[in-house]
C-alpha positions as YAML, in Angstrom:
chain: A
units: angstrom
residues:
- id: 1
  name: MET
  ca: [-38.68, 71.81, -22.26]
- id: 2
  name: ASN
  ca: [-39.79, 69.57, -24.93]
- id: 3
  name: ILE
  ca: [-37.25, 68.60, -27.74]
- id: 4
  name: SER
  ca: [-38.37, 65.93, -30.31]
- id: 5
  name: ASP
  ca: [-35.89, 63.12, -31.36]
- id: 6
  name: LYS
  ca: [-36.30, 64.51, -34.77]
- id: 7
  name: ILE
  ca: [-34.55, 67.94, -33.82]
- id: 8
  name: ILE
  ca: [-31.83, 66.16, -31.65]
- id: 9
  name: ASN
  ca: [-30.87, 63.81, -34.41]
- id: 10
  name: TYR
  ca: [-30.77, 66.59, -36.90]
- id: 11
  name: ILE
  ca: [-28.65, 68.88, -34.94]
- id: 12
  name: GLN
  ca: [-26.33, 65.95, -34.21]
- id: 13
  name: ARG
  ca: [-25.97, 65.40, -37.93]
- id: 14
  name: THR
  ca: [-25.52, 68.81, -38.97]
- id: 15
  name: GLN
  ca: [-24.09, 71.16, -36.50]
- id: 16
  name: GLY
  ca: [-22.81, 68.62, -34.29]
- id: 17
  name: ASP
  ca: [-20.85, 66.95, -37.11]
- id: 18
  name: PHE
  ca: [-19.87, 70.43, -38.52]
- id: 19
  name: ASN
  ca: [-18.31, 71.35, -35.25]
- id: 20
  name: GLU
  ca: [-16.58, 68.03, -34.64]
- id: 21
  name: ARG
  ca: [-14.48, 68.67, -37.80]
- id: 22
  name: PHE
  ca: [-13.04, 71.88, -36.28]
- id: 23
  name: SER
  ca: [-12.98, 71.53, -32.70]
- id: 24
  name: GLY
  ca: [-12.90, 67.65, -32.17]
- id: 25
  name: VAL
  ca: [-15.83, 67.75, -29.82]
- id: 26
  name: PRO
  ca: [-17.90, 64.64, -30.53]
- id: 27
  name: SER
  ca: [-21.14, 65.45, -32.43]
- id: 28
  name: LYS
  ca: [-23.25, 63.94, -29.84]
- id: 29
  name: LYS
  ca: [-21.74, 65.99, -27.01]
- id: 30
  name: GLY
  ca: [-21.93, 69.15, -29.30]
- id: 31
  name: ALA
  ca: [-25.67, 68.52, -29.99]
- id: 32
  name: SER
  ca: [-26.48, 67.98, -26.40]
- id: 33
  name: ASP
  ca: [-24.59, 71.13, -25.23]
- id: 34
  name: LEU
  ca: [-26.54, 73.18, -27.99]
- id: 35
  name: LEU
  ca: [-29.67, 71.79, -26.83]
- id: 36
  name: SER
  ca: [-29.11, 71.63, -23.10]
- id: 37
  name: PRO
  ca: [-31.56, 73.76, -20.94]
- id: 38
  name: GLU
  ca: [-28.70, 74.12, -18.33]
- id: 39
  name: LYS
  ca: [-27.00, 76.58, -20.63]
- id: 40
  name: PRO
  ca: [-29.76, 79.08, -20.60]
- id: 41
  name: ARG
  ca: [-29.94, 78.93, -16.90]
- id: 42
  name: GLU
  ca: [-26.33, 79.83, -16.60]
- id: 43
  name: GLN
  ca: [-26.79, 82.73, -18.98]
- id: 44
  name: ILE
  ca: [-29.65, 84.14, -16.98]
- id: 45
  name: SER
  ca: [-27.75, 83.67, -13.83]
- id: 46
  name: LEU
  ca: [-24.90, 85.92, -15.46]
- id: 47
  name: LEU
  ca: [-27.36, 88.61, -16.46]
- id: 48
  name: ARG
  ca: [-28.80, 88.47, -13.04]
- id: 49
  name: ARG
  ca: [-25.35, 89.91, -11.56]
- id: 50
  name: TYR
  ca: [-25.77, 93.14, -13.17]
- id: 51
  name: ILE
  ca: [-29.45, 93.64, -12.99]
- id: 52
  name: ASN
  ca: [-30.85, 94.33, -9.62]
- id: 53
  name: SER
  ca: [-34.61, 93.99, -10.35]
- id: 54
  name: ASP
  ca: [-36.65, 90.56, -10.89]
- id: 55
  name: LEU
  ca: [-36.37, 89.44, -14.54]
- id: 56
  name: ARG
  ca: [-39.92, 88.25, -14.75]
- id: 57
  name: GLY
  ca: [-41.87, 90.42, -17.25]
- id: 58
  name: LYS
  ca: [-38.73, 91.99, -18.59]
- id: 59
  name: ARG
  ca: [-38.46, 92.66, -22.40]
- id: 60
  name: LEU
  ca: [-35.51, 91.00, -23.61]
- id: 61
  name: LEU
  ca: [-33.68, 90.59, -26.88]
- id: 62
  name: GLU
  ca: [-31.33, 87.92, -27.75]
- id: 63
  name: ILE
  ca: [-29.19, 88.82, -30.90]
- id: 64
  name: GLY
  ca: [-28.31, 85.48, -32.54]
- id: 65
  name: SER
  ca: [-30.96, 83.18, -30.92]
- id: 66
  name: GLY
  ca: [-29.72, 80.10, -32.55]
- id: 67
  name: LEU
  ca: [-31.86, 77.03, -31.88]
- id: 68
  name: GLY
  ca: [-34.21, 78.90, -29.65]
- id: 69
  name: VAL
  ca: [-33.39, 77.08, -26.45]
- id: 70
  name: PHE
  ca: [-32.78, 80.25, -24.52]
- id: 71
  name: ASN
  ca: [-36.13, 81.64, -25.85]
- id: 72
  name: VAL
  ca: [-38.16, 78.67, -24.62]
- id: 73
  name: MET
  ca: [-36.56, 78.66, -21.20]
- id: 74
  name: ALA
  ca: [-36.76, 82.22, -20.61]
- id: 75
  name: ARG
  ca: [-40.37, 82.26, -21.23]
- id: 76
  name: THR
  ca: [-41.51, 79.12, -19.72]
- id: 77
  name: GLU
  ca: [-39.15, 78.81, -16.70]
- id: 78
  name: TYR
  ca: [-38.65, 82.49, -15.81]
- id: 79
  name: GLY
  ca: [-41.58, 84.45, -17.28]
- id: 80
  name: ILE
  ca: [-39.32, 86.71, -19.29]
- id: 81
  name: ASP
  ca: [-40.76, 88.47, -22.44]
- id: 82
  name: ALA
  ca: [-37.94, 87.06, -24.63]
- id: 83
  name: TRP
  ca: [-37.44, 87.85, -28.21]
- id: 84
  name: GLY
  ca: [-34.68, 86.76, -30.68]
- id: 85
  name: VAL
  ca: [-33.36, 87.44, -33.92]
- id: 86
  name: GLU
  ca: [-31.80, 84.70, -36.25]
- id: 87
  name: PRO
  ca: [-31.04, 84.80, -39.81]
- id: 88
  name: SER
  ca: [-32.81, 82.17, -42.07]
- id: 89
  name: THR
  ca: [-30.62, 79.86, -44.19]
- id: 90
  name: GLU
  ca: [-31.46, 77.88, -47.25]
- id: 91
  name: GLY
  ca: [-33.29, 74.82, -46.73]
- id: 92
  name: PHE
  ca: [-35.87, 74.07, -43.75]
- id: 93
  name: TRP
  ca: [-33.29, 73.01, -41.03]
- id: 94
  name: GLY
  ca: [-31.17, 76.12, -40.36]
- id: 95
  name: SER
  ca: [-31.08, 77.58, -36.92]
- id: 96
  name: PHE
  ca: [-33.96, 79.90, -37.32]
- id: 97
  name: GLU
  ca: [-36.08, 77.12, -38.83]
- id: 98
  name: THR
  ca: [-35.24, 74.74, -36.09]
- id: 99
  name: SER
  ca: [-36.07, 77.38, -33.22]
- id: 100
  name: ILE
  ca: [-39.57, 77.74, -34.93]
- id: 101
  name: GLU
  ca: [-40.08, 74.20, -34.66]
- id: 102
  name: LEU
  ca: [-38.81, 73.93, -31.15]
- id: 103
  name: LEU
  ca: [-41.31, 76.80, -30.16]
- id: 104
  name: LYS
  ca: [-44.10, 74.93, -31.66]
- id: 105
  name: GLU
  ca: [-43.18, 71.85, -29.77]
- id: 106
  name: ASN
  ca: [-43.42, 73.74, -26.54]
- id: 107
  name: GLY
  ca: [-46.69, 75.37, -27.40]
- id: 108
  name: LEU
  ca: [-45.29, 78.87, -27.78]
- id: 109
  name: SER
  ca: [-45.91, 81.65, -30.17]
- id: 110
  name: THR
  ca: [-43.56, 81.81, -33.14]
- id: 111
  name: GLU
  ca: [-43.52, 85.47, -33.73]
- id: 112
  name: LYS
  ca: [-41.02, 86.25, -31.02]
- id: 113
  name: ILE
  ca: [-37.97, 84.90, -33.01]
- id: 114
  name: VAL
  ca: [-37.77, 86.89, -36.06]
- id: 115
  name: ASN
  ca: [-35.90, 86.16, -39.22]
- id: 116
  name: SER
  ca: [-33.29, 89.09, -39.15]
- id: 117
  name: ILE
  ca: [-29.52, 90.05, -38.67]
- id: 118
  name: GLY
  ca: [-27.86, 91.96, -35.68]
- id: 119
  name: GLU
  ca: [-26.76, 94.69, -37.98]
- id: 120
  name: MET
  ca: [-30.19, 95.58, -38.88]
- id: 121
  name: LEU
  ca: [-32.68, 94.85, -35.98]
- id: 122
  name: PRO
  ca: [-36.20, 95.31, -36.92]
- id: 123
  name: PHE
  ca: [-37.27, 97.06, -33.80]
- id: 124
  name: GLU
  ca: [-37.83, 100.79, -32.73]
- id: 125
  name: LYS
  ca: [-35.27, 102.46, -30.47]
- id: 126
  name: GLU
  ca: [-35.42, 101.76, -26.82]
- id: 127
  name: THR
  ca: [-37.72, 98.81, -27.10]
- id: 128
  name: PHE
  ca: [-35.94, 96.37, -24.68]
- id: 129
  name: ASP
  ca: [-34.99, 96.31, -20.97]
- id: 130
  name: ILE
  ca: [-32.12, 93.85, -21.81]
- id: 131
  name: VAL
  ca: [-30.14, 93.04, -24.84]
- id: 132
  name: PHE
  ca: [-27.75, 90.11, -24.76]
- id: 133
  name: SER
  ca: [-25.61, 88.23, -27.25]
- id: 134
  name: THR
  ca: [-23.58, 85.09, -26.58]
- id: 135
  name: ASN
  ca: [-20.87, 83.83, -28.92]
- id: 136
  name: VAL
  ca: [-22.32, 85.59, -31.96]
- id: 137
  name: LEU
  ca: [-20.31, 88.57, -32.53]
- id: 138
  name: GLU
  ca: [-17.49, 86.79, -34.11]
- id: 139
  name: HIS
  ca: [-19.73, 85.30, -36.69]
- id: 140
  name: VAL
  ca: [-21.49, 88.56, -38.07]
- id: 141
  name: MET
  ca: [-20.56, 90.65, -40.89]
- id: 142
  name: SER
  ca: [-20.03, 93.96, -38.88]
- id: 143
  name: PRO
  ca: [-19.56, 93.60, -35.18]
- id: 144
  name: GLU
  ca: [-19.41, 97.22, -34.65]
- id: 145
  name: LYS
  ca: [-22.87, 97.65, -36.19]
- id: 146
  name: VAL
  ca: [-24.24, 94.87, -33.96]
- id: 147
  name: ILE
  ca: [-23.04, 96.70, -30.90]
- id: 148
  name: ARG
  ca: [-24.56, 100.07, -32.18]
- id: 149
  name: GLU
  ca: [-27.86, 98.47, -32.95]
- id: 150
  name: ALA
  ca: [-27.87, 96.63, -29.53]
- id: 151
  name: ILE
  ca: [-27.37, 100.11, -27.66]
- id: 152
  name: ARG
  ca: [-30.07, 101.64, -29.95]
- id: 153
  name: VAL
  ca: [-32.82, 99.31, -28.99]
- id: 154
  name: CYS
  ca: [-32.04, 99.02, -25.44]
- id: 155
  name: LYS
  ca: [-34.13, 101.35, -23.00]
- id: 156
  name: ARG
  ca: [-32.45, 104.00, -21.00]
- id: 157
  name: GLY
  ca: [-31.57, 102.13, -17.70]
- id: 158
  name: GLY
  ca: [-31.32, 98.92, -19.57]
- id: 159
  name: VAL
  ca: [-28.41, 96.45, -19.67]
- id: 160
  name: ILE
  ca: [-26.63, 95.22, -22.77]
- id: 161
  name: GLN
  ca: [-24.48, 92.21, -22.30]
- id: 162
  name: ILE
  ca: [-22.05, 90.79, -25.19]
- id: 163
  name: VAL
  ca: [-20.15, 87.57, -24.58]
- id: 164
  name: THR
  ca: [-17.41, 87.00, -27.19]
- id: 165
  name: PRO
  ca: [-14.21, 85.34, -27.80]
- id: 166
  name: ASN
  ca: [-11.11, 87.58, -27.34]
- id: 167
  name: TYR
  ca: [-8.71, 87.19, -30.24]
- id: 168
  name: GLY
  ca: [-6.22, 89.17, -28.27]
- id: 169
  name: SER
  ca: [-6.16, 85.99, -25.91]
- id: 170
  name: PHE
  ca: [-4.47, 82.65, -26.03]
- id: 171
  name: TYR
  ca: [-7.19, 80.20, -27.02]
- id: 172
  name: ASP
  ca: [-9.77, 79.76, -29.80]
- id: 173
  name: GLY
  ca: [-12.72, 77.65, -28.87]
- id: 174
  name: HIS
  ca: [-13.75, 77.12, -32.46]
- id: 175
  name: TYR
  ca: [-10.79, 75.02, -33.30]
- id: 176
  name: ALA
  ca: [-10.21, 74.19, -29.64]
- id: 177
  name: CYS
  ca: [-6.50, 75.47, -29.93]
- id: 178
  name: PHE
  ca: [-3.81, 77.63, -28.68]
- id: 179
  name: TYR
  ca: [-4.06, 80.96, -30.11]
- id: 180
  name: PHE
  ca: [-1.16, 83.58, -30.60]
- id: 181
  name: PRO
  ca: [-2.82, 86.84, -29.56]
- id: 182
  name: TYR
  ca: [-3.40, 89.41, -32.35]
- id: 183
  name: GLN
  ca: [-1.88, 87.36, -35.09]
- id: 184
  name: PRO
  ca: [-3.05, 87.92, -38.61]
- id: 185
  name: LYS
  ca: [-5.41, 85.46, -39.82]
- id: 186
  name: TRP
  ca: [-3.12, 84.28, -42.89]
- id: 187
  name: PHE
  ca: [-0.65, 83.26, -40.07]
- id: 188
  name: TRP
  ca: [-3.18, 81.41, -38.01]
- id: 189
  name: LYS
  ca: [-4.35, 79.41, -41.11]
- id: 190
  name: ILE
  ca: [-1.08, 78.19, -41.57]
- id: 191
  name: TYR
  ca: [-1.00, 76.79, -37.93]
- id: 192
  name: ILE
  ca: [-4.36, 75.37, -38.52]
- id: 193
  name: LYS
  ca: [-3.37, 73.71, -41.85]
- id: 194
  name: TYR
  ca: [0.17, 72.30, -40.88]
- id: 195
  name: VAL
  ca: [0.00, 71.88, -37.33]
- id: 196
  name: LEU
  ca: [-3.59, 70.97, -36.33]
- id: 197
  name: LYS
  ca: [-4.19, 69.22, -39.80]
- id: 198
  name: LYS
  ca: [-7.53, 70.81, -40.16]
- id: 199
  name: ASP
  ca: [-9.71, 72.71, -42.76]
- id: 200
  name: THR
  ca: [-9.01, 76.36, -42.63]
- id: 201
  name: SER
  ca: [-12.32, 77.45, -44.05]
- id: 202
  name: PHE
  ca: [-14.18, 78.07, -40.95]
- id: 203
  name: ALA
  ca: [-11.36, 80.31, -39.84]
- id: 204
  name: ASP
  ca: [-12.06, 82.62, -43.01]
- id: 205
  name: THR
  ca: [-15.60, 83.20, -41.48]
- id: 206
  name: LEU
  ca: [-14.40, 84.30, -38.07]
- id: 207
  name: ARG
  ca: [-13.98, 88.12, -36.94]
- id: 208
  name: THR
  ca: [-10.48, 87.82, -35.50]
- id: 209
  name: GLU
  ca: [-10.23, 91.38, -35.16]
- id: 210
  name: ILE
  ca: [-12.38, 91.22, -31.99]
- id: 211
  name: ASN
  ca: [-10.43, 92.05, -28.90]
- id: 212
  name: TYR
  ca: [-10.44, 94.07, -25.62]
- id: 213
  name: PHE
  ca: [-9.10, 97.11, -27.70]
- id: 214
  name: THR
  ca: [-11.47, 97.09, -30.68]
- id: 215
  name: LEU
  ca: [-14.54, 96.77, -28.42]
- id: 216
  name: LYS
  ca: [-13.20, 99.70, -26.54]
- id: 217
  name: LYS
  ca: [-12.90, 101.61, -29.69]
- id: 218
  name: TRP
  ca: [-16.24, 100.65, -30.98]
- id: 219
  name: ILE
  ca: [-18.01, 101.85, -27.75]
- id: 220
  name: ALA
  ca: [-16.01, 105.00, -27.41]
- id: 221
  name: PRO
  ca: [-18.46, 107.33, -29.05]
- id: 222
  name: PHE
  ca: [-21.18, 106.14, -26.73]
- id: 223
  name: LEU
  ca: [-19.08, 106.90, -23.87]
- id: 224
  name: ALA
  ca: [-17.99, 110.27, -25.06]
- id: 225
  name: ASN
  ca: [-21.70, 111.12, -25.33]
- id: 226
  name: LYS
  ca: [-22.57, 109.71, -22.03]
- id: 227
  name: GLU
  ca: [-25.00, 107.32, -23.50]
- id: 228
  name: ILE
  ca: [-23.73, 104.31, -21.75]
- id: 229
  name: GLU
  ca: [-21.43, 103.27, -18.81]
- id: 230
  name: ILE
  ca: [-19.48, 100.18, -18.65]
- id: 231
  name: LEU
  ca: [-20.38, 97.77, -15.94]
- id: 232
  name: SER
  ca: [-17.69, 95.15, -16.72]
- id: 233
  name: TYR
  ca: [-15.61, 93.37, -19.23]
- id: 234
  name: GLY
  ca: [-15.77, 90.19, -17.12]
- id: 235
  name: GLU
  ca: [-12.60, 90.43, -15.18]
- id: 236
  name: GLU
  ca: [-14.39, 89.48, -11.85]
- id: 237
  name: ILE
  ca: [-15.88, 86.49, -13.60]
- id: 238
  name: LEU
  ca: [-12.49, 85.39, -14.69]
- id: 239
  name: ARG
  ca: [-11.28, 85.54, -11.21]
- id: 240
  name: GLU
  ca: [-14.15, 83.57, -9.67]
- id: 241
  name: ARG
  ca: [-14.03, 80.81, -12.54]
- id: 242
  name: MET
  ca: [-10.15, 80.44, -12.24]
- id: 243
  name: ASN
  ca: [-10.15, 80.51, -8.33]
- id: 244
  name: GLU
  ca: [-13.23, 78.17, -7.84]
- id: 245
  name: LEU
  ca: [-13.19, 76.25, -11.35]
- id: 246
  name: ASN
  ca: [-16.91, 76.76, -11.33]
- id: 247
  name: PHE
  ca: [-17.61, 76.82, -14.96]
- id: 248
  name: SER
  ca: [-19.11, 74.38, -17.04]
- id: 249
  name: SER
  ca: [-17.30, 72.31, -20.03]
- id: 250
  name: TRP
  ca: [-19.50, 73.31, -22.89]
- id: 251
  name: ALA
  ca: [-18.24, 72.45, -26.23]
- id: 252
  name: SER
  ca: [-14.45, 72.52, -25.82]
- id: 253
  name: LEU
  ca: [-14.31, 74.42, -22.63]
- id: 254
  name: GLY
  ca: [-13.38, 71.06, -21.07]
- id: 255
  name: LYS
  ca: [-9.76, 71.70, -22.49]
- id: 256
  name: VAL
  ca: [-9.73, 75.24, -20.83]
- id: 257
  name: LYS
  ca: [-10.95, 73.77, -17.40]
- id: 258
  name: ARG
  ca: [-8.15, 71.15, -17.52]
- id: 259
  name: TRP
  ca: [-5.60, 73.94, -18.04]
- id: 260
  name: ALA
  ca: [-6.99, 75.86, -15.21]
- id: 261
  name: GLU
  ca: [-7.01, 73.04, -12.78]
- id: 262
  name: PHE
  ca: [-3.35, 72.44, -13.94]
- id: 263
  name: ILE
  ca: [-2.37, 76.06, -13.10]
- id: 264
  name: LYS
  ca: [-4.02, 75.68, -9.80]
- id: 265
  name: LYS
  ca: [-2.20, 72.59, -8.79]
- id: 266
  name: LEU
  ca: [1.07, 74.51, -9.49]
- id: 267
  name: GLY
  ca: [-0.12, 77.25, -7.38]
- id: 268
  name: LEU
  ca: [0.07, 79.88, -10.13]
- id: 269
  name: THR
  ca: [-3.81, 80.82, -10.28]
- id: 270
  name: LYS
  ca: [-3.23, 84.32, -8.89]
- id: 271
  name: ILE
  ca: [-0.32, 85.05, -11.14]
- id: 272
  name: ALA
  ca: [-2.21, 83.82, -14.17]
- id: 273
  name: ILE
  ca: [-5.20, 85.91, -13.21]
- id: 274
  name: LYS
  ca: [-3.04, 88.95, -12.95]
- id: 275
  name: PHE
  ca: [-1.41, 88.46, -16.34]
- id: 276
  name: LEU
  ca: [-4.45, 87.75, -18.35]
- id: 277
  name: ILE
  ca: [-6.20, 90.97, -16.85]
- id: 278
  name: PHE
  ca: [-3.06, 93.00, -17.15]
- id: 279
  name: THR
  ca: [-2.48, 91.89, -20.77]
- id: 280
  name: ARG
  ca: [-6.26, 92.20, -21.64]
- id: 281
  name: SER
  ca: [-6.07, 88.67, -22.70]
- id: 282
  name: LEU
  ca: [-8.87, 87.21, -20.74]
- id: 283
  name: THR
  ca: [-11.44, 85.05, -22.59]
- id: 284
  name: PRO
  ca: [-14.33, 85.21, -23.11]
- id: 285
  name: ILE
  ca: [-14.72, 88.96, -22.85]
- id: 286
  name: ILE
  ca: [-18.06, 89.57, -21.07]
- id: 287
  name: LEU
  ca: [-18.82, 93.22, -21.94]
- id: 288
  name: THR
  ca: [-21.70, 94.30, -19.89]
- id: 289
  name: ILE
  ca: [-23.19, 97.91, -20.36]
- id: 290
  name: LYS
  ca: [-25.85, 100.09, -18.90]
- id: 291
  name: LYS
  ca: [-27.64, 102.42, -21.13]
- id: 292
  name: ILE
  ca: [-27.90, 105.78, -19.47]
...
C-alpha cells in the first residue's frame, strides 16, 4: 500500500496529536497505528471467523471508513468489493478527504468511499454481503439508528459485525484509563479532570450509554421478528486473547496487554475471564450478527 509522506505527516500533526492529548499515546505511534496495513489484516481475519466462504468478490460496507486504509487493503490484497461511508469535515484534510487522497495514491477509484453518516446510509436495502464497523459506534449521533441501518443494507444470509467499546466494562481506550462500569458521564468527567488532569471535552462526544444491555435492547426487535440471529458478542475472542495474549498493542491497548500479562503471572486468568463474561464487562464487544 502506498502512503505518501504528506499524509503520514499530516495525520501525525492532526489526529496523532489530538489522540495524544487524551490517551497519552505518542502522536507518531498513533499515526503509525492508524495507517498500518496490519490492522485491516487483523480485521479481515476477525470477519473470517464467522464467514465460511471466500471473501474475494464479496460486497462489503465499512461504516466509518476513516482514513481509507481498510478499503485500500481489502480491494488490493483480498479482492473484496469494499465500500465505505465517512462524513466529510470542514477543510480538506478530514478523514474523508484523506481517504480520497489515499485511494488516488493507490490508483483506486474514489467512488467507493461515500461522504455520508451511518444513521442514513445511501444504499438500497440488502445491498451488501458484509457490513462491519470498528470503534465507530461510540462516536455517532445515534448508535441505535446505525445498527438499524447496518441490518437494513445487509443481504439475507449476510454478516454484520460491530466492534465497540463497552461502557459496562472497566477500561476506556480513548483516555487509556480505568473506567467504573455504568457510571454517569458527569462522574467520569470529574475523574478525568481531577485525577487524570486531562481535558474533559472529548468525553462529552462519546456515547457512554453503549454496553452489553443497550446493544441487546437495540437488536431485540430484529430478534423478535426473526430477522437476525446472534453469532457472538465476542466472548470466545476474549478467552483466546487473555489465555494466549495474542492481541496487538494498537493505540492504548498496550496498557491492557500489560494488565493481562500481570493477571496471567498471578495465575488468575481463568477467574478473570469468568468474571468479565459473567458481569458482561468484556471489552471490546464484538457483536456479530447473521441476517436471516
